[in-house]
Backbone as a printed PyTorch tensor [residue, N CA C, xyz], in Angstrom:
tensor([[[ -3.8220,  -9.2200,  -1.9060],
         [ -5.1480,  -9.8200,  -1.9030],
         [ -5.4390, -10.6230,  -3.1380]],

        [[ -4.7010, -10.2620,  -4.2680],
         [ -4.8810, -10.9960,  -5.5210],
         [ -4.3230, -12.3950,  -5.4320]],

        [[ -3.4130, -12.6350,  -4.5510],
         [ -2.8540, -13.9450,  -4.4160],
         [ -3.6900, -14.8170,  -3.4270]],

        [[ -4.8630, -14.3480,  -3.0920],
         [ -5.7040, -15.1080,  -2.1900],
         [ -5.3490, -14.9250,  -0.7190]],

        [[ -4.5160, -13.9540,  -0.4080],
         [ -4.1590, -13.6780,   0.9850],
         [ -5.3110, -12.9210,   1.6140]],

        [[ -5.4480, -13.0950,   2.9130],
         [ -6.5010, -12.3440,   3.6690],
         [ -5.9110, -11.0210,   4.1020]],

        [[ -6.7800, -10.1880,   4.5730],
         [ -6.3350,  -8.8470,   5.0570],
         [ -5.3020,  -9.0510,   6.1510]],

        [[ -5.5810,  -9.9380,   7.1220],
         [ -4.6290, -10.2300,   8.2160],
         [ -3.2680, -10.7440,   7.6750]],

        [[ -3.3010, -11.5440,   6.6570],
         [ -1.9580, -12.0510,   6.1400],
         [ -1.2190, -10.8640,   5.4960]],

        [[ -1.9110, -10.0280,   4.8040],
         [ -1.2780,  -8.8550,   4.1530],
         [ -0.6950,  -7.8900,   5.1740]],

        [[ -1.4390,  -7.7040,   6.2820],
         [ -0.9470,  -6.8590,   7.4110],
         [  0.3600,  -7.3790,   7.9230]],

        [[  0.4250,  -8.6950,   8.1110],
         [  1.6330,  -9.3080,   8.5820],
         [  2.7560,  -9.2320,   7.5830]],

        [[  2.4350,  -9.4990,   6.3140],
         [  3.4440,  -9.4830,   5.2420],
         [  4.0470,  -8.0520,   5.0900]],

        [[  3.1700,  -7.0700,   5.0820],
         [  3.6520,  -5.7170,   4.8190],
         [  4.0560,  -5.0030,   6.1500]],

        [[  3.8540,  -5.6030,   7.3070],
         [  4.2450,  -5.0370,   8.5300],
         [  3.5860,  -3.6380,   8.7790]],

        [[  2.2330,  -3.6310,   8.5920],
         [  1.4830,  -2.3630,   8.7100],
         [  0.3080,  -2.5930,   9.6160]],

        [[ -0.3310,  -1.5050,  10.0710],
         [ -1.5340,  -1.5710,  10.8890],
         [ -2.7400,  -1.9900,  10.0710]],

        [[ -3.6650,  -2.6600,  10.7440],
         [ -4.8890,  -3.0910,  10.0190],
         [ -5.6280,  -1.9120,   9.4170]],

        [[ -5.6420,  -0.7440,  10.1520],
         [ -6.2870,   0.4500,   9.6010],
         [ -5.6110,   0.9160,   8.3580]],

        [[ -4.2820,   0.7960,   8.2420],
         [ -3.5790,   1.1440,   7.0120],
         [ -3.9690,   0.2530,   5.8520]],

        [[ -4.0540,  -1.0540,   6.1310],
         [ -4.4200,  -2.0190,   5.1110],
         [ -5.8420,  -1.6710,   4.5830]],

        [[ -6.7310,  -1.3210,   5.4450],
         [ -8.0790,  -1.0800,   4.9570],
         [ -8.1100,   0.2690,   4.1580]],

        [[ -7.3560,   1.2830,   4.5780],
         [ -7.2480,   2.5350,   3.8030],
         [ -6.6150,   2.2620,   2.4360]],

        [[ -5.5130,   1.4680,   2.3940],
         [ -4.9080,   1.1550,   1.1040],
         [ -5.8790,   0.3650,   0.2380]],

        [[ -6.6580,  -0.5220,   0.8000],
         [ -7.5910,  -1.3140,   0.0340],
         [ -8.6590,  -0.3850,  -0.5650]],

        [[ -9.1680,   0.5300,   0.2270],
         [-10.1900,   1.5050,  -0.2640],
         [ -9.5580,   2.3300,  -1.3950]],

        [[ -8.3330,   2.8600,  -1.2050],
         [ -7.6530,   3.6410,  -2.2100],
         [ -7.4170,   2.8180,  -3.5170]],

        [[ -6.9860,   1.5610,  -3.3700],
         [ -6.7740,   0.6830,  -4.5200],
         [ -8.1340,   0.5270,  -5.3080]],

        [[ -9.2340,   0.2390,  -4.5640],
         [-10.4560,   0.0000,  -5.1690],
         [-11.0330,   1.2810,  -5.8390]],

        [[-10.6240,   2.4380,  -5.3540],
         [-11.0550,   3.6840,  -5.9310],
         [-10.3880,   3.9780,  -7.2660]],

        [[ -9.0470,   3.9080,  -7.3090],
         [ -8.3360,   4.2870,  -8.5350],
         [ -7.1290,   3.3950,  -8.8420]],

        [[ -7.0400,   2.2340,  -8.2350],
         [ -5.9490,   1.3090,  -8.5610],
         [ -4.5950,   1.6670,  -7.9320]],

        [[ -3.5710,   1.0350,  -8.4140],
         [ -2.2350,   1.1020,  -7.8840],
         [ -1.7310,   2.5470,  -7.7120]],

        [[ -1.9520,   3.3640,  -8.7390],
         [ -1.4270,   4.6990,  -8.7550],
         [ -1.9780,   5.5310,  -7.5830]],

        [[ -3.1990,   5.2220,  -7.1150],
         [ -3.7640,   5.9210,  -5.9680],
         [ -3.0940,   5.6710,  -4.6720]],

        [[ -2.2030,   4.7410,  -4.6220],
         [ -1.4790,   4.4660,  -3.3750],
         [ -0.2860,   5.3730,  -3.1490]],

        [[  0.0740,   6.0630,  -4.1670],
         [  1.2610,   7.0130,  -4.0270],
         [  0.7660,   8.3340,  -3.4450]],

        [[  1.6280,   9.0730,  -2.8210],
         [  1.2320,  10.3970,  -2.2020],
         [  0.6340,  11.2830,  -3.3280]],

        [[ -0.2620,  12.1330,  -2.9050],
         [ -1.0350,  12.9360,  -3.8690],
         [ -0.5440,  14.4210,  -3.8980]],

        [[  0.6800,  14.6430,  -3.5550],
         [  1.2190,  15.9840,  -3.5550],
         [  2.5260,  16.0130,  -4.3030]],

        [[  2.8840,  17.1620,  -4.7940],
         [  4.1480,  17.3410,  -5.5810],
         [  5.1620,  18.0730,  -4.7270]],

        [[  4.7590,  19.2170,  -4.2430],
         [  5.6960,  20.0610,  -3.4170],
         [  4.9300,  20.4690,  -2.1460]],

        [[  5.5870,  20.2130,  -1.0640],
         [  4.9270,  20.5040,   0.2200],
         [  4.0180,  19.4190,   0.6920]],

        [[  3.1060,  19.7540,   1.5680],
         [  2.2200,  18.7410,   2.1090],
         [  2.9270,  17.9060,   3.1250]],

        [[  2.2440,  16.8790,   3.6110],
         [  2.7560,  16.0140,   4.6590],
         [  3.7580,  15.0250,   3.9740]],

        [[  4.7330,  14.6710,   4.8010],
         [  5.7070,  13.6970,   4.2810],
         [  4.9630,  12.3350,   4.2710]],

        [[  5.5010,  11.5090,   3.3860],
         [  4.9440,  10.1700,   3.2410],
         [  5.0920,   9.4090,   4.5580]],

        [[  4.0900,   8.6950,   4.9330],
         [  4.1560,   7.8890,   6.1550],
         [  4.9620,   6.6460,   5.9930]],

        [[  5.1850,   6.2160,   4.7510],
         [  6.0030,   5.0290,   4.4630],
         [  7.4540,   5.4720,   4.2790]],

        [[  8.3140,   4.6150,   4.7670],
         [  9.7660,   4.8660,   4.5060],
         [ 10.0780,   4.3840,   3.1080]],

        [[ 11.2390,   4.7840,   2.5770],
         [ 11.6000,   4.3370,   1.2330],
         [ 11.5980,   2.8640,   1.1420]],

        [[ 12.0750,   2.2010,   2.1870],
         [ 12.1270,   0.6400,   2.1590],
         [ 10.7370,   0.1140,   2.0730]],

        [[  9.7480,   0.7430,   2.7520],
         [  8.3690,   0.3120,   2.7090],
         [  7.7200,   0.5050,   1.3650]],

        [[  8.0360,   1.6190,   0.6910],
         [  7.5630,   1.8720,  -0.6630],
         [  8.1520,   0.8300,  -1.6060]],

        [[  9.4480,   0.5240,  -1.4340],
         [ 10.0740,  -0.4750,  -2.3070],
         [  9.4130,  -1.8630,  -2.0910]],

        [[  9.1550,  -2.2180,  -0.8540],
         [  8.5010,  -3.4710,  -0.5450],
         [  7.1010,  -3.5260,  -1.1110]],

        [[  6.4120,  -2.3760,  -1.0520],
         [  5.0680,  -2.3070,  -1.6940],
         [  5.1720,  -2.5090,  -3.1320]],

        [[  6.0770,  -1.7870,  -3.7780],
         [  6.3140,  -1.9160,  -5.2510],
         [  6.5530,  -3.3720,  -5.6190]],

        [[  7.4860,  -4.0380,  -4.9050],
         [  7.8070,  -5.3880,  -5.2010],
         [  6.6250,  -6.3190,  -5.0450]],

        [[  5.8870,  -6.1030,  -4.0010],
         [  4.7130,  -6.9490,  -3.7290],
         [  3.6720,  -6.7850,  -4.8410]],

        [[  3.4210,  -5.5130,  -5.1940],
         [  2.4250,  -5.2740,  -6.2190],
         [  2.8340,  -5.8130,  -7.5770]],

        [[  4.1150,  -5.7150,  -7.8890],
         [  4.5990,  -6.2890,  -9.1780],
         [  4.4270,  -7.7720,  -9.2210]],

        [[  4.6930,  -8.4280,  -8.1180],
         [  4.6140,  -9.8790,  -7.9980],
         [  3.2320, -10.4040,  -8.1170]],

        [[  2.2350,  -9.6060,  -7.8020],
         [  0.8740, -10.1070,  -7.8690],
         [  0.1400,  -9.8200,  -9.1810]],

        [[  0.7780,  -8.9920,  -9.9820],
         [  0.1460,  -8.6140, -11.2710],
         [  0.3640,  -9.6930, -12.3130]]])
């Protein structure tokens, strides 16, 4: 979003659902980048993102900062 992309463009770029984009945006606005990572250490639900998706998210976030 920092590069002037719309929500729809980000959904396409990240290959995610629109609801996921809005949730991520809410979490980002709440506590920034760190809030996008899972909030558990041991146990809990598995991450919904695959390792490749986390890597893509990291690369995208680094490129817009």
